[in-house]
N, C-alpha and C positions, 0 to 999 in steps of 0.2 A: 488469609487467603480465601477467596469465593471458589465457587465449584467451577470443573470445566464446561465448556460448553454440551458435550453429552448426557449431564446427570441435571439440566437444566427444564424439564418439562418434556424430556424425549428419552429414548430407548438406548439404551448404553449403545456408542458404536467407538470403534477402534479406528483412529486415526492416523494416518502413514507419516509419521515423522518424515520432514523433509530432510535428505541427506545433507551431511556437512562438506560443503566445496573445498576442494584444495586451492592452496592461495595463485592467483592466474600468474602467471609469467609479467616480468616488469613491462615485456614488449606489446603487451594486451593492454594494459592502462595509456602507455605513452601512443598506442595506435587512437585510443579515443579522443586524446589530449591535442595530437599532432595531426591526425589524419581524419579518420572516420572510420565506424566500426561496427558490427553488428554480433547481437547475440539470439540463439534460440532459448526462447524463456521458459522451461519444462515446469521451472519453480509456480508456475500458475493455473489455476481451473478456471473453466467457463461455465456458467447456470444460464441456458435460453428460458427465458419467460414471454410465454406464446399464449392469445386468446385475447378476445375482445376486452376483457377486464385485466389485461395482464399492467398495463399502468398504474391503474387506481389500484390493484390490488398491493403493487410495491408501492405506491406512494403512501399507503398505509401502515406500511411496514419498518420503510428506511427513513433516515434523518434528513434526506435530500428529495426535492422534490421531482417525481419522474411525471406525473402527469402532462407537465408542460415543458417536457425534455425533446425537443425537435432533432430533425436528422441530421444537423450540423455542427452540433456538437455532444459533446460528453462532462460527466462531473463526476466527481469525487462522491461517495455515502457510505455510512455507517448501517449496522444494524445492531440494535442493541436490546440485551434482555431489558425485563419490569422494572429493574431495578439500574437503568440507564449505561451500562457496562457493554462496552461495544463486544462482542459476537463474532464480527467480521468487519472488513471493512473492503470497498469496491471499488471499482473504474466501473461507470454503468453507460450506457448506449444503443440507441436504435441502429439494428441490423435487422432491415428487410422488416417484417410483422415481429420482428421477435426485440425486446429489452434483453441487453446482454450484460450481462455481471462477470467482472474478472477479477479473482480473488485469489486467495493464496491457497493453494491446492491443498496444503494438509489440513485446512477447514470443509473443502467446498461439500464432501458428500455429506458432513453433519449440519451444514446452514442448509444445505438443499434440503434435506430432510426435516428439518425445523422449520421453514417456510412451506414447504408443502401441508404441513398438519395445521396452518392459519388457513389456505386454499376454500375450505367448508364450500358454499354454493356459487363461491365467485368463477367466471369463466376463464380462468388463468392455468396453466399447467408448467411446471418447472422441469426440465430438462438437462441433464449434463451433455453439455458440447464440447468438453475437454478434447475427447478422439476425434474427433471430427475437424477441429481448429489447429494452427499453429500459429503462436504470439512470438514477433518477433521484434527485439529493441534496438533500433539504432541512437546512435550518438556522432557527435562532430561535423567532420565536413560530410554530408549525405545527401545533401538535396540533389545533386547531378544526378546521383545512384537511383535514387528514389523516383527522378524524373522517368526514369525508364519504366519504372512501374505505372504510376500513376499520373494522369495528366495533369492534375493540379494538387500543388501540396498545402496544408493548412497552414493559414497566417497567423495563427493564434494558440496561445495557450489552451487546450480542450475545445480546440477546433476540429473536426473531422470531416472529410472527402469519402466516397466511397468508390469503388472502381470493381472491377472483374474479381480482380485479386483480393478485394476485403474492403477493411477500413484501415486508415490510414490517421492516427491522431497524436497530435501536438501537444508532448507532457511538457510540465516545467524543466528548464535549463538545470543543467549541473556541469560549476564548475565552469561558468560561462560557456556551455557547448549544447547546441541544440540538440534535443532528442525528440523521437518519435515512435509511437507504438503503432507495429502495424499486426492486426488479426485478421484470419481470412481461411478460407478450406483450404486443407490441409497440402492437396493435390495441386492448385492454384499457386500459393505459396511457394512451395518446393518447385514448381514448374519453372520459377523468377526468380528464385536464387543463385543460379549461374550467372546471372546479369552482374551479380556483384564482384564476382572474380577480377582479380585485379585492381579492383576500384575500392573495396571495404574488405577490409579484415574482421575474420569469425571469432570474437571472442566468447570469453566462457559467463555464464549467464552470473554468476561472481559477479563480473563487473557492473552489470544493470543493477544487481544491488547494490552495490557501494554509491553507485549514480544517484541511486533512489536516495541513500540517507544523506549523501550531499546535494540533494534535492530539499531535504528537511521533510520529506513525504514519509511517514509511518505508515507498516502493513500490520494486520493484524494477523498473527501466525499462532499455532496453536498452542505454545507455553505460554501465551499473554493473552487467552482468551478472558474476557470478563473482568479486568484487570482494570478497565479506563474507561471515564464517563469520555466520551468525544473530545472536550476541551483540554484534557489530560493530555493528549496526541495530538493537541493542535487544529483539528478538524475544523473549527469555528474559523482558524484564521485562514486555512486555506482551502474553505467554499464545501466542506462536505456536510454544513447541516444549515438546514433551511428553518430559520424560527419562526416561520410566517404563516408555515404550512401546517396541516392539521396534524391531528393525533397520530400516533407512532408508539411501540413497547417503548418505556422509558422515557418519553417525552418530557412528563412534568418533571423528572428529575434534572433532564439535561437542561430543560427553559430556567428551572431554578437556579443553576448553578450560574447561568449566565448572567441573570440580572438583580441578583442578591450579591452578585462580589465574592462569590464564595469560592473562587477560581485559583487554588493555592499551590498548586502544582501545574507544570505545563511538559514539553518536550524541548530537549536542549540537543544539542551535537558536541561529540567529543570523539577524540582520540585516546586509544588505550593501547601502550607499550604490553601486549600480550598476546597469545595464541586464541584463533577465534573459538576453540573449544571452552577457553576460560570464562566466555561474555557471551555465553548463547542467551537468546532472548528469554526473559524471565530470572533471570541471574540477578538479586538484589544488591544494592548500592548504601553504602555506609558513609556517614558522614564524619569527620577526624572530631569535630566538638561534641557527637552524640551518638558513640560507636555502639550503643547496646541496642539499638534499633534502626531499619532500613531506613532510608530517606529516599529511596526510588528503584527504579527498576530498568532494565534492561530489554528496549522493545525491539529495536532489529541490531542486526550487528553484522560487519562484511571487511572485508580483508583489505586493509588499505596501502594504495601505491608506493607512501614515503615510510610503510612501517607499521606492524602493531596491526589494529584492528579499529575501524570508524563506527561509532554508534549512534543511535537515537536513542536517548533514554528517557525516562516519563519521572522528574524530582520535584520536589518541595522548592518553591522559590525562594524560600528562607537559604536553602542551603547551597545557594550560588551565590551568597553575599560575604562570605568568609569563611575561612577553612580550606580544606579539601575532601573531596570525595573520593570513594575507593571503589572498586567490585568486588563483593562475596563477601567480604570482611574489612574490619578498621585498618588492618593492616594488608590489605590485597594493592595491587594495581592500580595506581592514582589517575584521575581521567583530567584530560587537558581539554579544557573548554575549547570551542570552536564556534565562529559568530555562523547564525544560521542564515540563508540568504533572504529572508524574509524578517519583520517587525514582528514583535509580539505586542500585543494591547499592553499599557499599564494597569495593573490591575490595583482597584481601590479598596 
């Protein structure tokens, strides 16, 4: 295993583990699938980067292009170690004079501190904006309710609109349902949430975690820091890596993996008939034909409405061809693999 984020060129930082959520009631999953729902997303943190050099600084640090990020879009990006392993994953967009980074709350402090070490003479400043903002995830039949808050709605994935209440970003659909992310000043968002009463049901943020998994969009949390090259979590397929941009930490390794046909591991979607505590991120997977060594790792896990837990797992492609895959041990609960909502490239 590789070292955790806090040990790679930074002073030790104690991360706050995200709490294990209770299983949402069936009615909360039904609200997303049959009507519309929203969740207050306290599992995320926000870093705002400001200053004349904010875009160029981030451009030299992240896997995606921030210099040409306009005010009408958002994009995924990763932050890698020198070995090309992901320290964090972000959704990135412009908000006024700032470039805003949304990431898992349990790695926010460590990532912000590490990025700040490399600012040097650049005119850029990174600030923790988590406490000033509120992030809301909306899914299902939510357009009418959102129209009472925003004058226009984004018409494509990762398209963004802004208003007095903040930014509204269309994010990838899940289970055939529309999804939006709304991030704005806490007071402004809280003042408008009562407009959803009687129109949308408030659900647990754990439902949003499940939707992210069903959308096939991995999130780097503390237990899996520095475990994966971006392609291992499908970030190249999801648009989180720009292979034409300039250098960033780990860029040579990421590019070599892409162009030399060495991508032998990918992220897949599965269900496991187990409790959430038994399949936490970072839990290793074992194949029936080679029980002595792990063949993969759980990236993200969330309660599933049909029972058990849905997971995104990073796994050897060869392990998907035959036999069975099990969590934690060769005789542990078996994974039932499900189709991803997007196609993976054929590796050669």
